[in-house]
N, C-alpha and C positions, 0 to 999 in steps of 0.2 A: 209840375211839382211831384205829382204822383209817379210819373215815369222816372224821375231822378231818384226817388226813394227806392224804387224797385231795382235800378241799376246798382246803387250802393249795396243793397242787400245781396245781389248776385255776386258782386265783386268780393264781398266778405266770405261768401260760401266757397268761391273758387280759391281764395287765399288759404283758408283753414284746411281745405282738402289737400292742396299742394303741400302744406307744412306737415300734415298728418302722414302723408305717403313718403315724402322725401326728406323730411326734417331731420330724422335720426342718423341719416347717412353722413351728415356734416357736423354732428354734435360730438364734442369731446368732453367727457366728465372731468371735473377738477380732481387733482391728485389727493388721495386720502391723507398722505403725509408729505409735506414739502421738505425738500432737502435742507438739512441743517436745523430743523425744528424737531425736537423729540416728541415721540407719540405720547398721548395721555394714557396713564395706567391707573386703573381704579385701585383704591386702597384695599378693598375687599379681596381683589385678585392677588395682591402681594401677600396679604395675610394668609390666604389659602395656600399659596405656593410655599410659604415659610413653614406652615404646619405640616404640609405633605413632605417637605424635605426633612423636617425634624422627625416625623414618624418613620421615614425610611432609614434614618441614621441611628435611631434609638434601638437598643437591644435589651430584651427583657428576659429575666431568668428566675428560676426557683432553685433554692439550694436547701438540701436536707436529705433525709429526715434527721433531726437532732433528738436523741433520747434524753439528753440533759437540758433542762430549762435554763440552767445557769450558763452552759456553753452557748446555747442559742442567743441569750441576751448579750453575751460578750461579743459574739460575731456581729449581731445587729448594731451594737454600739460602734464597732469598728467601721461598719458600712456607713453609718451616719457621719462619723468623723471624716470619712473619705469623701463626703459630700453627696451621698446617695440616700434617697428616701427608701424606707423599708416597711413592708407590711408583714406582720406575723400571722401565721395560720396554725391553728391547733387541730389535731386529728386523733381520734380514738382508734386504736388498733388492737387486735388480739394476737398474742404471741403464744406459741407452743412452748410450754415449760418442759414437759417430758411426756413419756408414754407409760401408762399404768397397765400392767398385765394382771388379770384377775379372773376369778371364777365367779359366775353369777351367784347371787344370794340363794341360800337353801331355805327351806321352809322354817327350819328351827336352828338354833345355835348348836344343838347337839349333832345335827346332821353335818354341819360345817366342820365341827371338831373331829368327827369321824373321818372325813375326807383328809383333813390335815394329818391325822395319825397314819393314814395309808400313804400319803405323798412323801412323808418324812423318810420312808424306807427306800426312796428312789433318788437319792442324792439331790434332793431339792432343799437348799439351805435357807432361802429367803421366802418366808411365808408369814402371813399375818391375818388374823381374823378381824374384820372390820366391825366394830361394836356399835356404831351409830352413823347417822346421816343417810344419804341416798343409797349407799352401798352396804347398809347394815346386813350382817350375816354373810356378806360376800368374802371371798378369800383373796387377799392381795399377794402377788408374787413379785412385788417390787416395782420401782420406777426406773425407766431407761431413758437416757438422753438421745439415744440413736434408735430410729424407727426399725432398722433391720434387726438390731439386737432384741427389741421387743417382740418382733414377729417370730424370730427363731425360738425365743423362750416360750412363747405361747404354743408354738408347734410341738415343742418337747412335752409340755403339759398335756396336750391333746394325745400325744403318743402314749402317755400313761393312762389314757382312757377318760380324761376329763375335758369338757368343752371350754377350754381357756380362751379368753379374748384380750384384746388390747384397745385402749382408747387414749386419745390426746387429752392432756391436761393443759388448759389454756388460761391465760390471765389477760385482763384488759389493761392497757397502759396508754399514756398520752405521748404523742410525738409532735415535733414542731417543724414548720417549714418557714423559710424566709423568701418573700417575693421582692424583687427590686429591679429597677431599670438603670441602664448605664449608657453613656455616650461612647463613641469610638475612642475618645481621648481619655476615658476614665474606666479602665479595665481593672476591676477589683480582684485581688488575689485571695478570693474568699475560701477556696479549698485549703490553701496553705495556712490561712488564719485559723481555720477550723481544726486542722491537724495540730497546730501549735498549742491551741487551747485544750484540746482533748486528743491525745495520741491514738486513742482507739476509735476515733471518728471515722465513719464509713459514709459520709455525706457525698452527694452528687450535685453537680451544677447542671440544671436542665433548662434548655431554652423554652420559653413559653410565649403565648400570644400577647402582644402588648395591648393594654387597655388605655384608650385615649378618650 
């Protein structure tokens, strides 16, 4: 009996050894997909592909700047009516109004008036003593819309012997931008709308990074 048990154990060892060494050579794995049966697709994979496709086809823009709040609101309404969502952005900016040519403040009002009396003799027609504010007792030689004209006039006053200067006069104002996204089949004529609403409109349509 003991001998029989040992023979069975030996036979099992030989069988497993042969299968381990030669078994893979004759094994054929089953087909992952059988012909005529569709492969299983995970819903998450489909949703991810849809979002990727949508992201690639969506185009995002910023249009502006609008100086007029009313014009901006009218264009935003037209974009909404066209079926597009719009985000309004406000921005503060400084604009150059003009350039002041001036002579720095003297110690006393009388000193400034004495300079004015002397300058009047040299064909300088626009002059004014500033009575208050940060330029009190300074002498203004006028405001110029063009920087080159302001520079030339200040150089002429220097030629007369006085250290004239020029400085920008700025004002803070609010401008508006419209951010929107559109699909290839929904191209909005936003520039044409803007010009129709405000003929002086100088807005631009700028591509921007899409936010998803």
